[in-house]
C-alpha positions in Angstrom: 139.5 49.6 32.0 140.4 46.0 31.9 144.1 43.5 31.1 143.3 41.5 28.2 146.4 39.9 28.2 149.8 39.6 30.1 153.3 38.2 29.0 156.4 37.8 31.6 159.7 37.2 30.3 162.1 35.9 33.0 160.2 37.8 36.4 160.7 36.1 39.1 159.8 32.6 38.9 158.0 32.6 35.2 160.8 32.1 32.4 158.0 33.2 29.6 154.1 32.9 30.2 151.2 34.6 28.2 147.9 34.8 30.3 144.6 36.3 29.0 142.2 37.5 31.3 138.7 37.1 31.8 137.4 41.0 31.6 136.1 40.7 35.4 137.0 38.1 37.7 140.0 36.6 37.9 141.3 34.1 40.8 144.8 32.4 41.3 144.6 29.3 43.1 147.4 27.2 44.0 149.6 26.4 47.8 151.9 29.1 48.7 155.2 30.0 47.2 154.1 28.7 43.8 154.0 32.3 41.8 150.9 33.2 42.5 151.5 36.7 44.1 154.2 36.6 41.3 151.8 37.4 38.7 150.1 40.0 40.8 153.2 42.1 41.1 154.1 41.6 37.4 150.4 43.8 36.9 151.3 46.7 39.2 155.4 46.4 37.6 153.2 47.1 34.4 151.2 50.0 36.1 153.7 51.2 37.9 156.9 50.4 36.7 157.8 49.3 40.7 157.1 46.4 42.7 155.0 46.7 45.5 157.0 44.2 47.0 160.7 45.3 47.1 163.0 48.5 46.4 165.5 46.1 44.5 165.1 45.8 40.8 167.4 42.9 40.5 165.1 40.5 43.4 162.3 40.7 40.0 165.0 38.8 37.5 164.7 35.4 36.7 168.0 33.9 39.0 169.1 33.0 35.4 168.8 35.8 33.8 170.0 39.6 34.1 167.0 41.3 32.4 163.2 40.6 31.8 160.3 41.8 30.3 156.8 42.9 31.7 153.9 43.2 28.4 150.0 43.7 28.3 147.2 44.5 26.2 145.3 47.3 27.9 141.3 48.2 27.0 140.0 51.6 28.2 137.2 53.3 26.7 139.5 55.1 23.6 141.0 52.0 22.5 144.0 49.1 23.3 146.6 50.2 24.4 150.1 48.1 24.3 152.0 48.5 27.2 155.7 47.5 27.7 158.1 47.2 30.4 161.8 46.9 29.6 164.2 46.3 32.9 168.3 45.2 32.4 171.3 46.6 34.0 171.3 49.5 32.2 167.5 50.8 33.5 164.4 50.4 32.4 163.0 51.3 29.6 158.7 51.7 29.1 156.9 51.9 26.2 153.2 53.4 25.3 151.9 52.0 22.3 155.2 50.2 21.7 156.7 53.7 21.8 159.5 54.5 24.6 158.9 56.8 27.0 161.0 59.7 28.3 159.6 61.0 31.8 158.0 58.6 34.3 154.8 60.9 34.8 154.7 59.5 31.0 154.1 56.5 31.5 152.0 55.7 35.4 148.9 56.7 34.9 147.8 54.7 31.7 146.8 51.3 33.7 145.1 52.4 37.6 145.5 49.6 40.0 144.1 49.3 43.2 146.2 46.8 45.5 144.8 45.1 48.6 147.5 42.9 50.2 147.8 42.0 53.9 151.1 44.0 54.7 148.1 46.9 54.0 147.3 45.8 57.5 150.9 48.1 58.4 149.1 51.7 56.8 147.7 52.4 59.9 150.4 50.8 62.4 153.7 51.0 60.4 156.2 53.7 59.7 155.4 56.2 57.9 157.6 55.6 55.0 154.7 53.0 54.4 151.8 55.4 54.0 154.0 57.4 52.3 154.7 55.5 49.9 150.9 54.8 49.6 150.6 58.5 48.8 153.4 58.4 45.9 151.8 55.2 44.7 148.3 56.0 44.7 148.3 59.9 44.2 150.8 59.4 41.3 148.6 57.1 38.8 146.0 59.4 38.9 147.8 62.9 38.7 151.2 62.9 36.7 151.9 65.7 38.0 152.8 64.7 41.3 155.0 61.8 40.0 156.9 65.3 38.2 157.2 67.2 41.1 158.0 64.9 43.7 161.0 64.0 40.9 162.2 67.3 41.4 162.0 67.5 45.0 164.1 64.4 45.6 166.5 65.7 43.1 167.0 69.2 45.1 166.8 67.5 48.6 169.5 64.5 47.3 171.7 68.2 46.5 170.5 69.7 50.2 171.8 66.8 51.8 174.5 65.5 50.0 176.0 69.5 50.2 175.4 69.0 54.6 177.1 65.5 54.1 179.9 66.6 51.7 180.7 70.5 53.1 183.2 71.3 56.1 182.5 75.1 55.6 178.4 75.5 54.5 178.1 78.7 52.2 174.8 79.7 53.6 174.4 81.8 50.4 174.5 78.6 48.4 172.5 76.7 50.8 169.6 79.7 50.6 169.8 79.3 46.8 169.1 75.1 47.8 166.4 76.2 50.1 164.2 78.4 47.6 164.2 75.5 45.3 163.3 73.0 48.0 160.9 75.5 48.8 159.2 75.6 46.1 159.1 72.1 44.6 158.1 70.9 48.7 155.3 72.9 48.5 154.0 71.9 45.2 154.1 68.2 46.8 152.5 69.4 49.8 148.9 70.7 48.1 149.2 67.7 45.9 149.2 65.6 48.5 146.9 67.3 50.8 144.6 67.9 47.7 144.7 63.7 47.9 143.9 63.4 51.0 140.4 65.8 51.5 139.6 64.0 48.7 140.3 60.2 49.7 139.0 61.5 53.4 135.6 62.6 52.0 135.0 59.1 50.5 136.6 56.9 52.6 134.4 58.4 55.2 131.2 57.1 53.7 132.7 54.1 52.5 133.7 53.6 56.9 130.2 54.5 57.8 128.5 51.6 56.0 131.0 48.9 56.8 131.1 49.7 60.3 127.1 49.9 60.7 126.8 52.7 61.1 128.6 53.3 64.0 132.0 54.6 63.4 133.3 57.6 61.7 136.8 57.5 59.2 139.3 60.6 59.1 142.5 61.3 57.7 144.8 64.2 59.0 148.0 65.3 57.4 151.0 65.4 59.5 153.6 67.7 58.1 156.6 68.9 59.5 155.9 72.8 57.7 152.3 74.2 59.4 149.5 73.5 56.5 147.3 75.8 57.7 147.3 78.5 56.1 147.8 77.2 52.5 148.2 80.8 51.1 151.7 81.1 53.0 152.6 77.8 52.5 156.1 78.9 51.3 156.4 81.4 54.0 155.8 78.5 56.5 157.8 76.2 54.7 160.7 78.8 54.6 160.2 79.6 58.8 160.5 76.1 59.4 163.7 75.3 57.7 165.3 78.2 58.8 164.1 77.2 62.7 166.1 73.9 62.4 169.0 75.1 60.4 171.6 74.6 63.0 169.8 70.7 63.7 170.6 70.1 59.8 174.1 71.5 59.9 174.6 69.2 62.8 172.8 66.4 62.2 174.6 66.6 58.2 170.4 66.4 56.7 167.3 68.2 56.1 164.9 67.6 58.6 161.6 69.3 57.4 159.7 68.7 54.3 157.5 66.3 52.4 159.7 63.6 53.4 159.1 63.6 56.5 155.3 63.9 56.7 152.8 61.4 57.7 149.0 60.9 57.4 146.9 59.5 60.7 143.8 58.0 60.5 141.0 58.7 63.1 138.0 56.6 64.3 135.1 58.7 66.0 138.3 60.9 67.2 140.4 58.4 68.0 143.9 57.1 66.5 143.2 54.2 64.7 146.3 52.4 65.3 144.8 52.2 69.2 141.7 50.1 67.5 141.4 46.1 67.2 142.5 44.2 64.5 139.2 44.2 62.7 139.1 48.1 63.0 142.3 48.1 61.1 140.9 45.6 58.6 137.8 48.3 57.9 139.6 51.1 58.2 142.0 50.0 55.3 139.2 48.0 53.1 137.6 51.9 53.2 140.3 53.2 51.7 140.9 50.8 49.1 137.4 50.9 48.1 137.3 54.9 48.3 140.6 54.9 46.2 138.2 52.7 43.3 135.7 55.1 43.6 138.3 57.9 43.9 140.4 56.7 40.4 136.8 56.4 38.4 135.4 59.8 39.5 138.9 61.5 38.4 139.8 59.1 35.4 136.4 58.4 33.7 137.7 54.4 33.9 137.1 51.8 36.5 140.7 50.3 37.8 141.7 47.5 38.1 141.8 45.8 41.7 143.9 43.0 42.4 143.5 41.3 45.6 146.4 39.4 47.3 145.6 36.6 49.8 143.3 39.1 51.8 139.7 37.6 51.7 140.5 34.9 54.2 142.0 37.8 56.0 138.1 39.1 56.1 135.3 38.4 58.1 131.2 37.7 56.6 130.6 41.7 56.7 133.6 42.5 54.9 133.8 40.0 52.1 130.8 40.6 51.6 131.4 44.9 50.5 134.0 44.0 48.7 132.8 41.6 46.4 129.5 43.7 46.1 132.5 46.0 44.5 134.1 43.8 42.9 130.3 43.2 40.8 130.3 46.1 39.6 132.1 45.5 36.3 135.4 46.0 37.7 138.7 43.2 36.5 140.0 42.0 40.0 142.7 39.8 40.2 142.1 37.0 43.7 144.6 34.9 45.0 144.1 32.3 47.3 144.9 28.8 48.8 141.3 27.5 48.6 138.2 28.4 47.0 136.2 27.6 50.0 135.6 30.6 51.7 134.6 32.7 49.1 131.3 33.1 48.7 129.1 34.9 46.7 131.2 35.1 43.8 129.9 36.6 40.3 129.1 34.4 37.7 131.7 35.6 35.2 134.9 34.5 36.4 138.1 32.3 35.4 139.8 30.6 37.2 143.8 29.7 36.8 146.1 26.4 38.8 149.4 27.6 40.0 152.0 25.3 40.6 155.9 25.9 40.7 155.6 28.9 38.1 153.2 26.9 35.9 149.7 28.0 34.7 146.6 26.3 33.7 143.4 27.2 32.8 140.7 25.4 35.0 137.9 24.7 32.9 134.0 25.5 34.0 
């Protein structure tokens, strides 16, 4: 798949901009704080209805306005699909082929993107919430049912936490009913994640072995607050974990076990990757991103769109070459950079856009 065009209105520092893209390589060139990353953010937003940089929607809206819209024409093997998101104070409206979508899971997955940004290095050493968000965003694109199950789980979790927080005397029967619902949706979420991590590890292991010159083996494990060793009895294990932590939950007035507390860990040759060097961290993240591309293509039968936000300068020649090899495989790619000097061996078919203060100019080759 590839994005043919993008129109953004009142998004970040863009008032009303339309740009047509190259189906292969697109480079956004300009000084810092001019709006390069905002373009990639708009593409990411169009795909996932969320920003990768902020959890607050109002931060996306141009300061002179109270609403925004992002739309684009997506080209897939099955044909062209217009996508649109309108965001206002009342909420967001998503459209596919000009038709409103009732559920998030009906929209996400139409356009698949893989983002690689400097902050992705936090996947290794950052807080667990970063890795959970990574799973949610990537898995949600290739398996819409996951988003539905996750949404239902979070709804029940919020109910349970609200009840624990606001009840002077807890009704054990009512709490047990909430627990049953939490276990049902929670087990679905965990099983989705385990399957995804297993597939990601299989491909990522191969990518990392190549990047490290056959010196390092990458492995990924899912760290759960529930015993996931016996998938056939996962619900029983979840129930047991809730029972063991019942007194703690009543005292703290929140839910201490479940997929909202889970994490993933990366290992290099059996050693926790968080103890590795900065170069090893870059290799792990690059391996994961390349694995995402291959995994998405194998599941959806469409190549995802690759977004590289100022990461080429972060990579040495070996890692940059590995990434460029992937770019040459007919994957539409967007790169932001302050200079073309460090970009070597670029494919011939590319478009370069200069960006200055939210204004986009197409460079003539």
